Kinemage of the C-alpha trace (Angstrom):
@kinemage 1
@onewidth
@group {chain A} dominant
@subgroup {mainchain}
@vectorlist {calphas} color= white
{ca met a 1} P 102.244 139.725 83.602
{ca lys a 2} L 100.713 136.201 82.871
{ca lys a 3} L 98.415 135.225 85.847
{ca asn a 4} L 99.190 132.062 87.763
{ca ala a 5} L 99.722 128.667 86.087
{ca ser a 6} L 97.933 127.309 88.962
{ca ile a 7} L 94.463 129.404 88.042
{ca leu a 8} L 94.628 128.218 85.069
{ca leu a 9} L 94.772 125.171 85.410
{ca ala a 10} L 91.937 124.805 87.714
{ca val a 11} L 90.190 126.394 85.257
{ca leu a 12} L 91.198 123.793 82.859
{ca leu a 13} L 89.717 121.061 85.104
{ca val a 14} L 86.579 123.445 86.105
{ca leu a 15} L 87.467 122.686 89.696
{ca ser a 16} L 88.690 126.073 92.115
{ca leu a 17} L 89.833 123.140 94.655
{ca ala a 18} L 92.574 121.585 92.884
{ca ala a 19} L 95.041 122.505 95.425
{ca cys a 20} L 94.693 119.112 97.621
{ca ala a 21} L 96.751 116.863 97.259
{ca lys a 22} L 99.477 116.460 99.883
{ca thr a 23} L 103.162 118.245 98.542
{ca ala a 24} L 106.183 118.777 100.285
{ca glu a 25} L 109.665 119.847 99.631
{ca pro a 26} L 112.132 117.380 99.719
{ca ala a 27} L 114.618 117.453 103.172
{ca glu a 28} L 118.332 117.051 103.140
{ca thr a 29} L 119.586 113.138 102.502
{ca thr a 30} L 122.923 113.382 104.329
{ca thr a 31} L 123.298 111.995 107.564
{ca ala a 32} L 122.948 115.460 108.987
{ca ser a 33} L 119.660 115.991 107.428
{ca ala a 34} L 116.608 115.716 108.990
{ca glu a 35} L 114.673 112.961 110.329
{ca thr a 36} L 112.444 112.363 107.366
{ca ala a 37} L 115.018 111.353 105.229
{ca ala a 38} L 116.156 107.911 104.045
{ca pro a 39} L 113.982 107.648 100.834
{ca glu a 40} L 114.996 104.079 100.108
{ca thr a 41} L 112.795 103.003 103.599
{ca glu a 42} L 110.159 105.175 102.838
{ca ala a 43} L 109.546 103.946 98.672
{ca thr a 44} L 109.545 100.672 99.950
{ca gln a 45} L 107.378 101.425 102.862
{ca ala a 46} L 105.109 102.684 100.254
{ca gly a 47} L 105.635 99.158 98.192
{ca leu a 48} L 107.347 100.858 95.469
{ca ser a 49} L 111.102 99.703 95.743
{ca ser a 50} L 112.586 102.798 93.604
{ca ala a 51} L 111.973 105.890 91.774
{ca ala a 52} L 111.943 104.975 88.743
{ca glu a 53} L 109.032 102.419 89.628
{ca ile a 54} L 106.925 105.695 90.592
{ca asn a 55} L 108.160 107.397 87.778
{ca ala a 56} L 107.081 104.172 85.241
{ca ile a 57} L 103.866 104.579 86.880
{ca phe a 58} L 103.643 108.600 86.399
{ca asp a 59} L 104.669 108.185 82.603
{ca ser a 60} L 102.312 105.010 81.866
{ca leu a 61} L 98.807 106.987 82.807
{ca asp a 62} L 96.446 106.562 79.888
{ca met a 63} L 95.850 110.579 78.371
{ca thr a 64} L 93.064 109.202 76.352
{ca glu a 65} L 90.312 111.926 76.252
{ca pro a 66} L 86.611 110.411 77.120
{ca glu a 67} L 83.949 110.705 74.339
{ca thr a 68} L 81.448 111.632 77.433
{ca leu a 69} L 81.485 112.726 80.612
{ca gly a 70} L 78.195 111.260 81.621
{ca ser a 71} L 74.408 111.845 81.610
{ca val a 72} L 72.166 114.161 83.025
{ca lys a 73} L 69.540 112.432 84.222
{ca lys a 74} L 67.440 115.362 86.112
{ca leu a 75} L 69.528 119.166 86.254
{ca gly a 76} L 69.150 120.742 89.308
{ca gln a 77} L 67.428 124.559 89.994
{ca tyr a 78} L 70.323 127.185 89.063
{ca thr a 79} L 68.410 130.332 89.068
{ca gly a 80} L 66.862 131.940 92.235
{ca leu a 81} L 70.061 130.754 94.172
{ca glu a 82} L 71.156 131.757 97.635
{ca leu a 83} L 74.817 132.164 97.185
{ca val a 84} L 76.999 133.418 100.006
{ca thr a 85} L 81.338 133.301 99.532
{ca lys a 86} L 83.918 135.956 100.989
{ca lys a 87} L 84.783 138.913 99.628
{ca ala a 88} L 88.077 138.906 97.733
{ca ala a 89} L 90.967 140.456 99.988
{ca val a 90} L 92.378 143.481 99.523
{ca ile a 91} L 96.609 143.707 98.856
{ca ser a 92} L 98.484 145.225 101.335
{ca asp a 93} L 101.974 146.415 100.641
{ca ala a 94} L 102.695 144.010 103.379
{ca asp a 95} L 101.163 140.530 100.296
{ca val a 96} L 103.536 142.159 97.793
{ca glu a 97} L 107.256 142.054 99.717
{ca asp a 98} L 106.061 138.422 100.994
{ca tyr a 99} L 105.422 137.806 96.803
{ca leu a 100} L 109.136 139.801 96.464
{ca asn a 101} L 110.933 137.557 98.659
{ca gln a 102} L 109.177 133.872 98.156
{ca asn a 103} L 109.239 134.447 94.198
{ca ile a 104} L 111.552 136.963 93.008
{ca leu a 105} L 114.210 138.407 95.034
{ca pro a 106} L 115.850 134.736 96.439
{ca asn a 107} L 117.081 134.771 92.679
{ca tyr a 108} L 119.527 137.661 93.854
{ca lys a 109} L 121.956 137.142 96.332
{ca gln a 110} L 125.062 138.648 96.815
{ca glu a 111} L 127.956 136.795 98.645
{ca val a 112} L 128.728 139.036 101.797
{ca asp a 113} L 132.162 138.000 104.271
{ca gly a 114} L 129.113 137.501 107.308
{ca pro a 115} L 128.243 137.394 109.732
{ca val a 116} L 125.378 134.897 108.583
{ca gln a 117} L 122.056 135.908 109.867
{ca glu a 118} L 118.744 133.782 109.292
{ca gly a 119} L 118.023 133.738 105.926
{ca asp a 120} L 120.930 133.536 104.263
{ca thr a 121} L 122.384 130.530 102.007
{ca val a 122} L 125.852 129.139 103.097
{ca asn a 123} L 128.496 127.323 101.656
{ca ile a 124} L 129.842 124.667 104.263
{ca asp a 125} L 131.927 121.879 105.051
{ca tyr a 126} L 131.081 119.352 107.321
{ca ala a 127} L 132.216 116.620 109.379
{ca gly a 128} L 130.422 114.412 111.758
{ca thr a 129} L 131.856 112.137 114.636
{ca lys a 130} L 130.254 110.591 117.623
{ca asp a 131} L 132.842 109.216 119.997
{ca gly a 132} L 135.284 110.821 118.403
{ca val a 133} L 134.806 108.672 114.902
{ca ala a 134} L 133.935 109.623 112.129
{ca phe a 135} L 130.048 107.997 111.194
{ca glu a 136} L 128.779 107.178 107.399
{ca gly a 137} L 126.963 110.305 105.799
{ca gly a 138} L 128.289 112.246 108.345
{ca thr a 139} L 131.029 114.673 105.986
{ca ala a 140} L 130.334 117.177 102.763
{ca ala a 141} L 132.477 119.241 101.330
{ca gly a 142} L 130.734 122.603 99.010
{ca gln a 143} L 127.438 121.784 100.749
{ca asp a 144} L 124.608 124.709 100.142
{ca leu a 145} L 122.536 125.062 103.429
{ca gly a 146} L 119.572 127.856 103.996
{ca ile a 147} L 119.918 128.758 107.460
{ca gly a 148} L 116.307 128.725 109.022
{ca ser a 149} L 115.182 126.066 106.412
{ca gly a 150} L 114.847 122.967 108.797
{ca gln a 151} L 116.906 120.478 106.472
{ca phe a 152} L 119.573 120.096 108.827
{ca ile a 153} L 118.679 118.395 112.628
{ca asp a 154} L 117.944 120.828 115.087
{ca gly a 155} L 120.735 123.374 116.136
{ca phe a 156} L 123.080 122.509 112.972
{ca glu a 157} L 121.611 125.977 110.907
{ca ser a 158} L 121.270 127.919 114.747
{ca gly a 159} L 124.567 126.741 115.306
{ca leu a 160} L 126.074 128.594 112.524
{ca val a 161} L 124.207 131.860 112.876
{ca gly a 162} L 126.997 134.714 113.557
{ca ala a 163} L 129.755 132.612 111.679
{ca lys a 164} L 132.061 134.699 108.955
{ca lys a 165} L 133.409 133.502 106.406
{ca gly a 166} L 136.087 130.801 106.310
{ca glu a 167} L 135.238 130.447 110.213
{ca thr a 168} L 134.968 126.503 111.007
{ca arg a 169} L 132.832 126.086 114.116
{ca lys a 170} L 132.283 122.679 116.434
{ca leu a 171} L 128.371 121.893 116.881
{ca asp a 172} L 128.025 119.344 119.756
{ca leu a 173} L 124.049 118.246 118.946
{ca thr a 174} L 122.065 115.364 119.407
{ca phe a 175} L 120.215 113.643 116.763
{ca pro a 176} L 116.369 112.840 117.378
{ca glu a 177} L 115.639 109.912 118.913
{ca asn a 178} L 113.383 108.878 115.932
{ca tyr a 179} L 115.992 109.438 113.371
{ca gln a 180} L 116.041 106.808 111.024
{ca lys a 181} L 119.141 105.297 111.577
{ca glu a 182} L 119.394 102.977 114.741
{ca asp a 183} L 123.013 103.531 115.885
{ca leu a 184} L 122.661 107.386 115.466
{ca ala a 185} L 118.989 107.643 117.272
{ca gly a 186} L 119.429 110.217 120.373
{ca gln a 187} L 122.562 109.899 120.264
{ca ala a 188} L 125.250 112.904 120.352
{ca val a 189} L 128.091 113.926 117.659
{ca val a 190} L 130.172 117.149 117.101
{ca phe a 191} L 129.861 118.423 113.589
{ca thr a 192} L 133.238 120.183 112.468
{ca val a 193} L 132.037 123.123 109.709
{ca thr a 194} L 133.677 125.343 108.106
{ca val a 195} L 131.769 128.343 106.086
{ca asn a 196} L 132.890 128.942 102.692
{ca ser a 197} L 131.128 131.326 101.667
{ca ile a 198} L 127.606 133.045 102.526
{ca ser a 199} L 124.861 134.534 99.892
{ca arg a 200} L 122.063 136.879 101.352
{ca gln a 201} L 119.211 137.788 99.424
{ca ser a 202} L 119.415 141.257 97.571
{ca glu a 203} L 117.172 144.446 98.681
{ca leu a 204} L 114.971 145.409 95.482
{ca thr a 205} L 116.562 147.709 92.963
{ca asp a 206} L 115.842 149.212 89.816
{ca glu a 207} L 118.404 147.326 88.466
{ca ile a 208} L 116.777 144.199 89.345
{ca ala a 209} L 113.526 145.637 89.059
{ca ala a 210} L 114.395 146.322 85.115
{ca gln a 211} L 115.256 142.961 84.725
{ca val a 212} L 112.065 141.413 86.069
{ca asp a 213} L 109.713 143.187 84.053
{ca pro a 214} L 111.739 145.758 81.516
{ca glu a 215} L 108.276 147.515 81.533
{ca asn a 216} L 108.094 148.347 84.934
{ca pro a 217} L 111.856 149.362 85.117
{ca thr a 218} L 112.158 151.161 88.726
{ca ala a 219} L 111.758 149.435 92.223
{ca glu a 220} L 108.517 152.065 92.546
{ca lys a 221} L 106.559 151.019 89.757
{ca leu a 222} L 107.957 146.809 90.190
{ca arg a 223} L 105.754 147.060 93.486
{ca ala a 224} L 102.904 148.665 92.061
{ca ala a 225} L 102.740 146.501 88.870
{ca leu a 226} L 102.905 143.328 91.462
{ca lys a 227} L 100.320 144.814 93.464
{ca asp a 228} L 97.596 145.141 90.300
{ca tyr a 229} L 98.986 141.827 89.271
{ca leu a 230} L 98.202 140.333 93.019
{ca gln a 231} L 95.025 141.448 93.676
{ca glu a 232} L 93.781 140.716 89.854
{ca glu a 233} L 94.831 137.189 90.902
{ca glu a 234} L 93.002 137.353 94.282
{ca asp a 235} L 89.869 138.592 92.354
{ca leu a 236} L 89.944 135.993 89.760
{ca asn a 237} L 89.906 133.236 92.562
{ca ala a 238} L 87.135 134.935 94.114
{ca thr a 239} L 85.384 134.431 91.258
{ca gln a 240} L 86.179 130.955 91.060
{ca glu a 241} L 85.546 130.176 94.773
{ca leu a 242} L 81.621 132.012 93.748
{ca tyr a 243} L 81.492 129.878 90.310
{ca tyr a 244} L 82.214 126.368 92.189
{ca ile a 245} L 79.668 127.711 94.703
{ca ala a 246} L 76.732 127.908 92.587
{ca ala a 247} L 78.001 124.895 90.727
{ca cys a 248} L 77.828 122.537 93.781
{ca lys a 249} L 73.801 123.856 94.513
{ca val a 250} L 73.296 122.695 91.540
{ca ile a 251} L 74.500 119.516 91.647
{ca asp a 252} L 72.971 118.869 95.134
{ca asp a 253} L 69.693 119.272 93.504
{ca ser a 254} L 70.840 117.131 90.534
{ca glu a 255} L 71.004 113.654 89.357
{ca leu a 256} L 73.706 112.745 87.875
{ca glu a 257} L 75.787 109.346 86.153
{ca val a 258} L 79.490 109.828 85.954
{ca asp a 259} L 81.037 108.196 83.443
{ca glu a 260} L 84.006 106.535 84.849
{ca lys a 261} L 86.484 107.012 81.716
{ca ala a 262} L 85.943 110.725 81.975
{ca val a 263} L 86.886 110.696 86.321
{ca glu a 264} L 89.949 108.633 85.272
{ca tyr a 265} L 91.080 111.127 82.729
{ca thr a 266} L 90.812 114.033 84.911
{ca thr a 267} L 92.645 112.618 87.499
{ca asn a 268} L 95.557 111.264 85.153
{ca thr a 269} L 95.326 114.984 84.077
{ca tyr a 270} L 95.835 116.204 87.696
{ca leu a 271} L 98.652 113.246 88.560
{ca lys a 272} L 100.873 114.769 85.289
{ca asn a 273} L 100.564 118.151 86.257
{ca tyr a 274} L 101.728 116.888 89.521
{ca ala a 275} L 104.429 115.605 87.896
{ca ala a 276} L 105.482 118.182 85.672
{ca gln a 277} L 104.929 121.004 88.977
{ca cys a 278} L 107.853 118.575 90.853
{ca gln a 279} L 110.068 118.718 87.774
{ca gln a 280} L 109.098 122.955 87.569
{ca tyr a 281} L 109.335 123.708 90.972
{ca tyr a 282} L 111.765 121.008 92.671
{ca gly a 283} L 113.895 120.479 89.806
{ca ile a 284} L 113.668 116.372 90.452
{ca asp a 285} L 110.903 113.724 89.587
{ca val a 286} L 107.864 112.760 91.039
{ca gly a 287} L 109.533 109.708 91.954
{ca thr a 288} L 112.263 110.959 94.028
{ca leu a 289} L 110.231 113.551 95.592
{ca phe a 290} L 107.875 110.642 96.715
{ca ser a 291} L 110.712 109.003 98.255
{ca tyr a 292} L 111.283 111.761 100.133
{ca met a 293} L 107.760 112.797 101.395
{ca gly a 294} L 106.602 108.697 101.731
{ca gly a 295} L 103.095 107.613 101.497
{ca thr a 296} L 101.692 105.621 98.163
{ca tyr a 297} L 100.762 106.090 94.770
{ca glu a 298} L 97.097 104.991 95.817
{ca glu a 299} L 97.291 107.341 97.859
{ca leu a 300} L 97.608 110.381 96.276
{ca arg a 301} L 95.193 109.058 93.069
{ca ser a 302} L 92.895 108.657 95.940
{ca gln a 303} L 92.836 112.451 96.655
{ca tyr a 304} L 92.690 113.302 92.945
{ca glu a 305} L 89.725 110.422 92.360
{ca thr a 306} L 87.693 112.430 94.953
{ca ile a 307} L 88.406 115.912 93.447
{ca ser a 308} L 87.990 114.452 89.961
{ca val a 309} L 84.594 113.484 90.539
{ca glu a 310} L 82.754 116.515 91.455
{ca ala a 311} L 84.722 118.493 88.363
{ca val a 312} L 83.008 115.661 85.906
{ca lys a 313} L 79.749 116.316 87.808
{ca gln a 314} L 80.511 120.015 87.555
{ca arg a 315} L 81.388 120.423 83.555
{ca leu a 316} L 78.050 118.208 83.376
{ca val a 317} L 76.045 120.674 84.911
{ca leu a 318} L 77.514 123.535 83.299
{ca gln a 319} L 77.033 121.917 80.021
{ca glu a 320} L 73.531 121.028 80.271
{ca ile a 321} L 72.996 124.435 81.506
{ca ala a 322} L 74.741 126.388 78.483
{ca lys a 323} L 72.394 123.748 76.165
{ca lys a 324} L 69.627 124.909 78.014
{ca glu a 325} L 70.063 128.893 77.694
{ca asn a 326} L 71.571 128.573 74.512
{ca leu a 327} L 74.399 129.843 75.404
{ca gln a 328} L 77.068 130.639 72.496
{ca val a 329} L 80.557 131.826 72.811
{ca thr a 330} L 81.533 134.638 70.738
{ca asp a 331} L 85.497 135.686 69.861
{ca asp a 332} L 84.653 138.854 72.337
{ca asp a 333} L 84.105 135.970 75.181
{ca met a 334} L 86.680 134.110 74.177
{ca thr a 335} L 89.178 137.034 73.840
{ca val a 336} L 87.933 137.742 77.183
{ca phe a 337} L 88.398 134.828 78.808
{ca ala a 338} L 92.191 134.379 77.409
{ca gly a 339} L 92.825 137.467 78.898
{ca met a 340} L 92.108 136.911 82.243
{ca tyr a 341} L 94.901 134.539 82.111
{ca gly a 342} L 97.223 137.075 80.556
{ca tyr a 343} L 97.300 135.240 77.402
{ca thr a 344} L 95.551 135.688 73.986
{ca thr a 345} L 93.638 134.147 72.493
{ca glu a 346} L 96.094 132.656 70.105
{ca gln a 347} L 97.731 131.420 72.804
{ca leu a 348} L 94.883 129.836 74.607
{ca ile a 349} L 94.005 127.779 71.708
{ca gly a 350} L 97.215 126.923 71.394
{ca ser a 351} L 97.494 125.464 75.458
{ca val a 352} L 93.981 123.767 75.154
{ca gly a 353} L 93.018 123.335 71.881
{ca glu a 354} L 90.340 125.123 70.411
{ca glu a 355} L 87.638 122.611 70.937
{ca gln a 356} L 88.549 122.507 74.757
{ca ala a 357} L 89.441 126.418 74.521
{ca gly a 358} L 85.784 127.089 73.580
{ca gln a 359} L 84.044 124.280 76.114
{ca leu a 360} L 86.004 126.190 79.060
{ca val a 361} L 84.721 129.726 77.768
{ca leu a 362} L 80.770 128.170 77.467
{ca glu a 363} L 81.399 126.529 81.095
{ca asp a 364} L 82.431 129.850 82.392
{ca lys a 365} L 78.994 131.506 80.936
{ca ala a 366} L 77.314 129.158 82.501
{ca ser a 367} L 78.711 130.008 85.607
{ca gln a 368} L 78.057 133.327 85.106
{ca phe a 369} L 74.857 133.379 84.289
{ca ile a 370} L 73.814 130.913 87.822
{ca val a 371} L 75.379 134.047 89.696
{ca ser a 372} L 74.111 136.341 87.784
{ca his a 373} L 70.528 134.808 88.078
{ca ser a 374} L 71.174 134.377 91.139
{ca thr a 375} L 70.938 136.535 94.881
{ca val a 376} L 75.207 136.440 96.170
{ca thr a 377} L 75.817 137.942 99.745
{ca tyr a 378} L 79.111 138.451 100.393
{ca glu a 379} L 81.023 138.009 103.916
{ca glu a 380} L 84.226 139.810 104.727
{ca ala a 381} L 87.308 138.263 104.072
{ca ala a 382} L 89.336 136.838 106.685
{ca glu a 383} L 92.785 138.887 107.617
């Protein structure tokens, strides 16, 4: 079972704090949806006229690799350090069930006649009226809605709980006072909603388990395999966090000059990944997600630039330590490193190139060197 791609990304950029950028799931764009809608308004406020313009900015990012990361004027102490970190959390059965419910079972749903429960997905037709008159954007047919998702205004989703397939309900609701359409803000409305179908997440069965992982073709075996997988991920995360803490200690005691081109390249790499994840996880382009979220490209870039400066510093000190200690990369080192992320050596090299793969392994060995020559105190992981 391959490790989470986001963990490998963090290693590719040699920074374990990669997930600080603002992300949000897109809201519905119909009038019945939550007040965070109105993409054109948000995009205009962000100083960008359209999602297409945002996409163009991301498409034009310069991905020319820098010739250098910068220079090390003085390398700080990297042995005999006192390092304090958290122990890796122990994965519980509840963690496995959470993973199943969030990542696997939503792909396996069965139609039921009802009644509608929290977590169900309903397909609905609805028509909204204010003072008996239909209002713009308040009508839709064949709309899928997750009950409990918070996509629609308060009372809409909860008002469908208990309904059966084919049932029509009238929902007396009130739009939020801060709703983006002033003529509806704070206004009482009535939605007439018909439930066309109800889909419910399946329980994990042997049949589903076999489809998910043929090597673990029963529910029991899949749960056990997932527990091992999640524990490996947790252990790997904890190790990367320790490496990051160690590198930060060295950086704080060093004098470094960071190359601006290296920071720009690293920042652009983060942004490119951000755009790719929008498509992968939300099925929409980055411009569309921006329009839902609001904010500005400049704000996002600034966040990533801050991270990227630290990432480049980390690479600088690790490469300098590797040079001073004459650390070398063997075939076995490459195999072990690739295996930590569920890859073969060939797959790793195919993903990032042979030179970059070698640098990643070398920097990992430098991190190991710091830790193995320091004192580590482990605190209990938070519950």
